[in-house]
N, C-alpha and C positions, 0 to 999 in steps of 0.2 A: 438500615439495609444497604448492602454494598452496591456500588455503581456498576452497571453492566459494561462489559468490554466485548468488542468484536474485532475480528481480523478480516481484512478485505484488501482489495486491489484498487489503487487510485485510477479512476477512469477519466478524470477531468481536473485541470488546474488553471483554467482561464481566469478565474476570479481572484481578486486580491485577498490574501490570507484565508482562502477557502478552497477546499478540494472536494471532489465528488468521489465517494468510496463505495464500491460495489461489494456486497457481502453475499456469498453463496451458502445455501444450506440444503441439506437433503430432507425431503418430505416424503412420507409414505402415503400413498393413496388409500383412503379409508375402506373402499370397497374392493379394489383390485390388488392391493398390497404391493404395487410396484413403486419403487423409489425413483424420484426424479429431483432435479435441482431447481430451486427457486432462488431468484436474485432480488435483493433489496438494495436500494441506493440511499446513502446518507450524505448530507452536507456536513463536513467537519472543519473545524477551525485549525489552521496551520499558521501559527504566529510568524515564523521566519520565512515562509514560502519555500521550504526545503523540498517538499514532495514533488516528484515528477510522475508523469503518466506511466503506469506499469509497476510502480513501487508497491510492495506489500507492506501494509501498515496496521498498527493496532490503534483502535479508537476507543474512547471511553465516554460515557454519558456525562453531560454537564448541564448547567442551567441554560435556559434559552439565551442564545447570543444574538439571534436575529429572528426574522419571521419563520425560517425553515431550518436554521442551524442549531442543533442541540447536542453535538458531539465534538470532541477535541482529539487531535492526533497526539498519541502518547509517544510512540516510537515508530521509526522506519525499520521494519524487520529485514527486508531485502530489497535491492534495487537492481534491475537488469542493466541500466546504463552505468551505474557505478561499478558493477561487476565486470562489464566489458572494458571499462577504463583500467581497472586493476589488472585484468588479464593482458591487455595491450601493453601496460607498463612492465609487467613481468616478462613478456616476450621480448620487449626492447632491451631490458636489462640482460636477459639470457643471450641475446644476439650480440650485445656489446662485450660480454664475457668471452664468447666463442671467438670473436675477432681479436681480442687481446691475447688469447692463448695461442692462436695460430700464427 
């Protein structure tokens, strides 16, 4: 049987080599048929401590690593802080080009 994978947002990284990942899913009410969001939190293993709060990550099921930790971070899909740094570097590079040409 293949291991389960989930995509969620890192909501905590205070622990060493561990992150808290929140995963949202849509659930339909059985009687009223209204859809609403439910959030589950998972403790996931982050070996290099690369994940930051706000990162979108993919986690996969693994053997029990501690009392509550049964997931591993596979990849960081997107990171708002890294995106801001890239945009800032690009703006600085463009500003340097415009000053050189004038």
